[in-house]
N, C-alpha and C positions, 0 to 999 in steps of 0.2 A: 130676591135676585141679586141684590148687592152681595149678600153673604155668600151665595153660591159662586158668583163670579169671582169673588176674592179668593175663595178656597181653590177654585179651579186654576186660577192664575198661579197661586203659590205652588200647587202640585206640578204645574207645568215647568216652573223654574227649577224645582228639584230634579225632575226628570232630565231637563236639559243639562244640568251640571253633571249628573251621573253619566250621561251620554258623552259629554266632553272628556271626562276622565277615561272612559273606555276607548274613545277614538284616538286621543292624543296623550300617550303616557309621558311622564316627566322626561325632559331632555337629558342625555348623558354625553360626556365628551367622546368624540369620534376618534378612533385609532388612526394610525398612518395609512395612507392610501397604498394599497398593494398593487404594484405595477409589474409583478412577476410575469404575467402573461404577455405584456407588451415587450418586455426584455427578451423573453424566449422567442418572440416573433420578430425580433430585430426592428421594432417600431420605435421611432423617436418618442420621448416622453417629455411633456411639459409639466413642471412641478407647480402646484398651486397650494402648497403647504407641506406637511410632513409626509414623506413617501418612503416605502420600503420595498425591497426586492428580496425574495427568498431564493437562494441559489441551490439548485439540486446537486446531489453528489456528482463528482466528475468536473469537467471543464465546460463552461458556457462562454462562448465568444460573442460579444455584443458589438454590432457594427452601427448601432444607432447612437443618438446623443441625448443628454439631459439638458433641459433649459428651463427658464422660468424663475419662480421664487419659491423657496422652501428648503427642506432638508432631505438627504438621501441616507437611508440605513440599509446596509448589506447584511443579510442574515443567511442562515443555512450552513451546509457542510461542504459545499463545493467551491469552485473557483470561478469568479466572474472576470473576464478579460475585456477591457475597454480598448477599442482600436481607433476611436476618433476622440478628439478633444470635446469636452462638455463644458458649458458655461452657464451657471446659475448662481443666484445669490440668496442669502437669507432675506426673509421679509424685513422691511424697514423697521418694524417695531422691535426686532431682535438685534439690530446692529448697535454696538456700543463702543467698539474699540477705537482708540485714537492713535493715529499714525503721524509721527513727526519726523522732521529731518533737521536736527541741529548740526552744528559744526562749521557753519560759515563756508569758507573756501574748501573745507575738508568735510563734506557732509556725510552723515551716517544716519541710519534709520532706526527709530525706536517705536515699539508698539506697547501701549498701555491698555489695561482692561480688555483683553482679547474677547472677541465674539465667541459665543458657544459654537460647537462644531457644526459645520454645514454637512459634513460627511462623517458617517460612523460605520466602522467595520466591527461587527459583533464577534465575540469569541466563537471559534469554530469555522468561521467563514474566511475566505481569501478574496481580496480585491486586487486585481492586477491592472496597473496603468501601462498601457502599451503592450505591444507584442514584438519587441525588438526593434521598433522603428522610432519615429520622432513624435508620434501623436498617441493620444489615449489618456491625457491628463484631465482631471476635473479642476477648473480654476476660474477665478474672476480677478481681473487685474486693473483696478481703477486708479491705482496710486502712481504718482509721478516720482518713483524712487530711482536713485542714481545707480547705474551699472548692473542692476538686477531687477527682476519683476517680482514684487511682493504679492503673494496670493491672498485674496480676501477670504477664500473658502477654507477655514480651518478644519482640521480632521482629527477624529478620535479613532485610535486603532487598539482594539482589544483582541482582535483576531490576527490576520496577517495582511499586510500591504506589500505587494511586490511591485518594484519600480523597474519595469522593462522598457526603458526609454533611452534614446541616444541623444537627446537634447538637453539643454539646461532648464532646470525647473525649480519651483519653490512650492512647498506644501502648506504655507502659512504656519500657524501655531499648531503643534501636534500634542495630543494628550492620549491617555490610555495606558495599557500595560501589555500590549501584544508585541508582535514582531514586524519590523519594517526591514525589508531585504531588497538588495539590489544585485541582480546577477552579475557575475564576473564578465569582463571583457566587452561590456557594452559602451563604455566611455561616455555615458551620460553624466551630467554633473548636477548634484543636488545642492542648492543654496539653502543651508539650514540656518535661517536667520532668527535672531531674537531669543527670548527665554521660553522654555517649553516645560510643561508639567509632566511630560511623558516619562514613564517609569519602566518601560519594557526594554526589548533588545533591538539594537540596530546592527544589521549585517551589511557593511559597506563593501560591495563587490568591485567597484571601479573608482569612483571619484566623489568625494563629499567635501564641501567647504563649510567648516564649522567656525565661521568668523571670516570677515573680509574687511578691507578698509571702509566699506559701506555699511557694515553692521557687526555687532558683537553677538556671540552665541553662548548660551548657558543651558546646560542639561543637568540641573542639580539632583534629579531623582534617578538618573540612569546609572546603573552599577557596572555594566559590561558593554563593550563594543567588540563585535567581531569584525576585524579590519582585514579584508581580502584584497584591498586595492590601495588607494592613496587617500589618507585622511589629512586634510589641510586645515591648519589653524592660522588665523590672522586676526588683527585687531584694528579698530579705528584709531585715530590719533589720540594718544593719551589714555586709552582704555585698557583695562585688564580683562583677559579672557581666561577662565579657569576650567580645566577639564579634570574632574575629580574621579572619573571612572577608571576601571582597568580595561586595557586593550588586549585582544587576543588575535593570533594569526593561526590559520590552519594550513595554508598553502604557501609555497615559495612566492616571493615577489611583492610583498606588501610593505608599506612604509608610512611614517607620519612626517609630514612636512610642516614646519613651523616658521611663520613670518610675523612681523609686528611693525607698526608704524612708530615714528618718534614718540617717546613717552609711553608707548604701549608695552604690555608685558603678557606673556603666556605662562600659566602655571599648569604643570602636568603632575597631579598629585597621586596618580595611581601607578600601575605597572603594566609594561608591554610584554606579554608572555606568549609562548606557544600554547596551542590547545590540541590535545589528543583525544578529547572526549566531550560529550555534552551537546554535540551538533550545533545547529544555528541558534537555538533558543537559550542554551545555558552552557557556553564554552568554559572549559576548565582544563587543568593539566594534572595528570595522575601523579606525577612526581616532580616537584620543583627543580630537582637536579637535572632534568631533561633540558632545561633552558641553557645549560652549560655544555651539553653533549651534542655534537653534530648528528643530525638525523639523515635518513636516506633521502637522496636527491635534494638536500638542503631545504626540506620543507619547513624547518623551524628557523630559517634565517630571516630576520626582519631588521628594519633600520629606521633611523630618523635623520632628516636633513633639516638643519637649522639655518635658515637663509636670512642672514642679517637681522636676526631677531633677538629680543631679550627674553630668555626662557628660564624658568625656575622648575627644577625637578624637586618635587616634594613641597609641602606647604607648612613644614615645621611640626606636623602632627603624626608623622609616620616614619618608619625606618625600612620601608620596602623600596629598593632602588627602582627607578623607572625602567632602565634597560638592563635586565639580568642576562648575562651571557658573556661569551668570549669572542675573540676575533673571528672564530669559525661560525658563530651563531647570530651575531648582531653586528651592525655597523652604525657609527655615529659620525656625522659630518657637520663641521662648523664652516659655513660659507659666508662670503661677503656679498651682500646685495646692495641695498641703499646705504648700509653701514656694516661694520664688523659685528659679528655675533657675540653674545654674552650668555653663558650658561652658569646658573647658580645652583649649587647643591644645598638643599634646605631640609634637613632631616633631624629627628629628635633622638636618634640612636645610631649605632654603627651600620654603615653600608659599605659594600665593596664593589668597585667598578673593575671588571676583569677584561674589558675591551678597550682598545685604543680609540681616542678621539682624533679623527683625521679631517681631511678636507677634499677628498676625491669625489668621484661621481658614483653615487649609490654604493654598492658593496665594494667597489674598488676604492675603499676609503683612504688607503695609505699612498695613493698615487700623487697626492699633494698635501702639504701641511694644512691643518685647519686654520681658518682666518677668524680668530676670536679669542676671547678671554674667559677664564674660569674663576668663579668665586665660591668659597666654602663659607656659607652663612654662619653668623655667630649665634645661631640658635642653641640653647642649652642641650647638650648631648650629641650635637652634630659631630660625628667622627667618621671621616671618609677615607677609604683606602683605595689608592690607585694600584691595582695589581697587574697592570700592564704599562708598558712604556707609551706615554702619550705623544701625540704628533700634532699638536696645535701650536701656532707660532706666537701667541700673545702672552699676557700676564696671568699669573696665578695669585689670587688674593685669599689669604686665610684670615677671616675676621676674628676679633677678640672672642675667646671662649670656644672656638672651633678647633678641630684637629684634622690635619691632613697627613696621611701615612703613605709613603712611597714604598710599596712592597708590603705583602701580608706576612712575610716570614715563612710562608709555605713553599714547597717545591713547585716551580713553574709559575709562581705568582709574584715575580719581581716587577717593580714599577719604575717610573722615571718621567722626566719632562724633556721636551724638545727645546734645546737651548740655542738653536741656530738662527732663530728669527730676530730681527732687529728690535721687535717689540717685546721680546722675552724679558720677564723679570718675576721675582717672587716677592710679594708684599706680605710678610708674615707677622700678623698681630695676634696670632693664637699659638698653636703648637705644630711644628713641622717634625715628623718622626720618620727616620730613614731606616728601613729594616729589610733591605733586599737580602736574599739568601745566597745567590750566586752571581748576579749581574752587578758589576761595579757602577757607581753613580758619579756623575760630574755635574755640579751645580755652581752657579754664579749669580751675581746681582740679587742678593737676598737682603732685603731691608725690613724695617718694622720693629715693633716692640715685643715680638713673640719669642718663644724658645725653640731650640733645635736639639733633637736627640738622635744620636747614632746608636741604633740598637740591633742592626743586622750583621750577619757574618761577613757580608760583602763590604768592600771598602768604598767609602764616599770621599770624593775630592771636592773641596771648595776652591774656586779659582777667581783671580782678579781682585782689584781694589774696591769693588762695589759690594763686598760682603760687609754690611753695616748694621745688621740686626742687633738689638740691644738686650734681648732676653738671655736667659741662662743657656749655656751649651753643656750638654750631658753626653758622655760616651759611656754606654753601658756594655757594649759588645762590639767587636770588630775594630776597624781603624778609621779615624777621621783625618784626612790629609789636607794640608794647606799649601797651595801652590800659586805661582804667578802673582804674588803680591797680596794674596788673601790673608787676612789676620782676624783675630778674635778680640781686638782691642776694645771694641764697643760692647762686647758681651759682658753683662753684669756679673757673671760667675761662670767658671769652667769646672766641670766635675767629671772625673774618671771613676766610675762607681764599682768597677770590678777589676780583679787582677789582670784579666785579659784585655781590658780596654786600652786602646792606644791612640794617642794624638801625635800625628807626624807633622812637625812644623817645618821640615825641610831645611835647606841650607840657610835660608833667611832667618830662621829661628822664630821664636814666639815670645813677644813681650807681654807680660801679664801686668795690666794696669788695674785689674779688679781683684778677683780671687780665683785661685786654682786649688782644687782639693780632690781627695779620693785616694785610690790605691792602684791605679793603672800606670801606664808608661807614656812619657813624653819623649818623642824622638826628635833630635835636633837641639839647637842651642835654645836655652831658656833664660830669659832676662826677667827678673822679678822687680817690678816697680809698684806692685800691689801687695797681695798677701798670698803666699804659697804655704800649704799645709803639708807637714811631713807625712810619710807613708807612701808617697809617690816615688816612681823611678824616673830619673832623667837620663836618657840614653844620649848623652852629649854634654857640653859644658853648661855650668850653672853660674849665672851672674846675678847677684843681688845688689840693686842700686841703693842709694841713700834713702829713697822713699819706700823701699821694699821692707817686707816683714816676713819672717819665717815662723809659722805657728806650729809649736811642738805638740804632737799627739803621741799615741802609743808607740808608733814605729818611726824610724828615722827616714830622712830624705836620702835616697840612694842616687848617686851621681857617677856617671862613667867618664866624664870629661873634666876639663879644668874647672876649678872652683874659685870664684872671686866673691868676697863678702863685704857687705856694708849694711846699713839699716838696722832693723830691730830683730831681736829674738823674743818671741812671745810665748811664754810658758803657761799662760792662764788656762789653757784647755788641756794640759797634760793630765793623763790618768794615773792610776796606781801602778807602781812598777817595783817589784822586789829585786832590785839590782843596785849595786853601789855606783855603777857608771851608767849614765843616761846618754846614749848616742843620739846626737841631734842630726848629724849629716854623715852618712856612710859613703866616703869618697873612694870610688873604685878606680879613679884615675891614677896616673903615675906620679903626679906632682902634688906638693903640699898646697893647701888653700892659700890664696893671697888675700890680704885684707882681713877684717874682723868685723863682728857685729859692733855697732856703735857703742862705745863705753865698756866693751868686754874684750880687752886685750888678752893675749896668751897669759895664762896663770892668774888672771884677775881673781882675787880672793873675795868671794861673796860671803855672806854671813853663814850660809849653809852648804855652799858648793863652790868648787873652783872651775874655771873655764879653761878648756884645753882644745887646741887645734891640732894636736899630735896624738890623739887617742887611736885605739885599734891598731892598724898597721902603720901608724905614724902620720896618716893623712886625714883621719876622721876628726870631726868636731863633736865634743862631748862635754857634759857636766859631770864632774866627779865629786863624790862625797868626801867631806872632811873625816879624817880618822882620829883627830885629837879628841880626847874626852871632854865632856862638858865641864865648864868651870864651876858649875853649881853642884855641890855635893848632894843635894836632895831633889832639886827640881829637874825634870826631863828637859832636854833641848833638842829640837829638830835640827838635823844637819841639812846641808844643801841637797843631798840626795834623798832625804826623807827618813834617814835613820834616826831613831830616837835612842839616845844613850842615857843611862842613869847610873850614878855612883852611890852605893850604900854600903856602909861598914867596910870601906876600903876596897870594895869590889866594883868592877864595871861590867855592864851587860849590854850587848847590842840586841835590841828587841825588834830588829827588822826595819822594813821600809813601808809599812802600812800607812804611814802618814805622808806619803809622797805628794798627794794633792795639797795637803796642808803646808808641808815644808817648802816645796818649790812654788806652789801656786800662791801661798800666802807670804812666807818669809822672804823668798827670793823676789817676788814681785813687789811686795811692800818695801823691801830694803833697797831694791835697785831701780824700780820703775816709777814712772808717773802715769796716771790714767791716760789711755789713748785719747780721751776727750780733750786733753790739753794739746794734743798734736794733730789729731784727725777728726775730732768730734765724735769718737766712738767711746763706748763704755768699758773696753777691756783694759787691763793693766799689763804693762810690758816691762821686761828687762831689756836694756839696750843703751841708747845714747845717753840717757839720764841716770844710768846706774851709778856712776861715780858720785854724782851729786847726792843720790839717795844714801850712800854709805857715809857721807860726811857727818 
């Protein structure tokens, strides 16, 4: 019995185990609860975990609400419209984000470790908040945030989220790769606060705040924004907000408004373009030239209003200008709010601004001067052209290494600066290039260590005694005029690099205290207290002071007025010249020169040349070659003009002037001059005031 009982019990246990397997299969994870039927029936839904609704094709308007704890996923191919506000939260076990409000008296909100999405819109489905009214938002607002309500219910959009609301709202942290769109003319305001991993498209139809004093905004993965309304960027105190994406406009009337708090900065590293294709999801422009061409009904006109902000166009890694267009297609306003505005151009290659910067209201930009200052950043390669006359009232700073060009040199692209404001000045530590084609330029108050180049056909006039820049002045084309006390005495070198280049010093004349060289023309009186190189033309009197030096090169100095000489004649740079007479100064005036180079009186006999101030038509200054044969019957001797004579077997032969650099550059300089280092600390040798001592 015992054995039977034991066997029977064992068999019973096996049967029970098999029965339990058949009755209760292994547990599997349950899917989200499907509440489609409740939504279609307009019943309120209480979430108790993950929940999904599958939207049928077409439009479904839901007048119920979602509440409870859980998540909501919208699927399907249709559109679900919510007409009432819903309020639910993630389960406590899924909440992790930390919301803080630093800043003391200037608080702003930060979010770390954002919660997973409470709402998900899958690809193919459309979720619409509101129906043109003030309700229809999903959100929970437990935070005591300043000036706006931060939504705890974060959202993932891989399909489409349409924001048809007339109220102010916040979506929390957004993720996904779909489309978020706001219809035009609703005037609801989306506070897009914090950092978002969203990589899709945003279509702003009315008003979006991408940064405020109470929060900073970052969209590092967004490539394009379709801006059909007003996109406003602001910053908390001392914070930088960077917008790296491209903006597009499809209809007339959109703009980007930029503000910042003290110490804050806004970087706009993309481009604001018109779009004529690609729809809402992928806007683009078929031909970039259309940004510069007015379109029907001004549909491609767009603008930016900088309101007391510190703004940077470009981040030093691009050469695509932020506002491509002309006065007919774009407007740019610098306005004073809490402070004056500041706009910095920061590119790594050439960019051209073809529109004026003004300070009017919206597209009436030239109704008032812009209230702000412009900076051309010293980023390597930064080369900015203003191809329109600017209308801002402040300073223009060109940092070291940067280039600012006024005028592009092309027809219709002349540039300029507004000089009427009390705060106007140019601080040039880089390169300022003036190349207008037709419109004359007038500039004043130019300081800094940079260079100035006149290279346009149109005339540029520098006025006033505040022209104090110390870099090189170059005139390669056209005319540079000095008026009303403007001088180039601080410029370390003046160069007229073409025969058509002209420097007009006016009645006051031009005092050279550094160097003047080239082959152009100086109009007006020229006083040389530095170094002037021959080859130039002086259309006026020429005076060389005791500290001045005339540097002889291949061509003479041509002078049409009275000539007064003193100082040095430097022949160390003279080139080869197959002539017996070397004209130093071609005097076109009616009177003989007065004075002489120091140590070189009329007829001064040099070892290889004689000095004359009566050459040519009787008024020119020249060095003439000796004609007496060498005293050595066998060894050649270089004359002052470079001739080499040799006497052999009673005959004499002039073998030309091929040794002019040796003869004058060596014999004359060695015989007559002391190194410039003894007089000015330079290494050149000169003939001049010490010539007599050298001959002794």
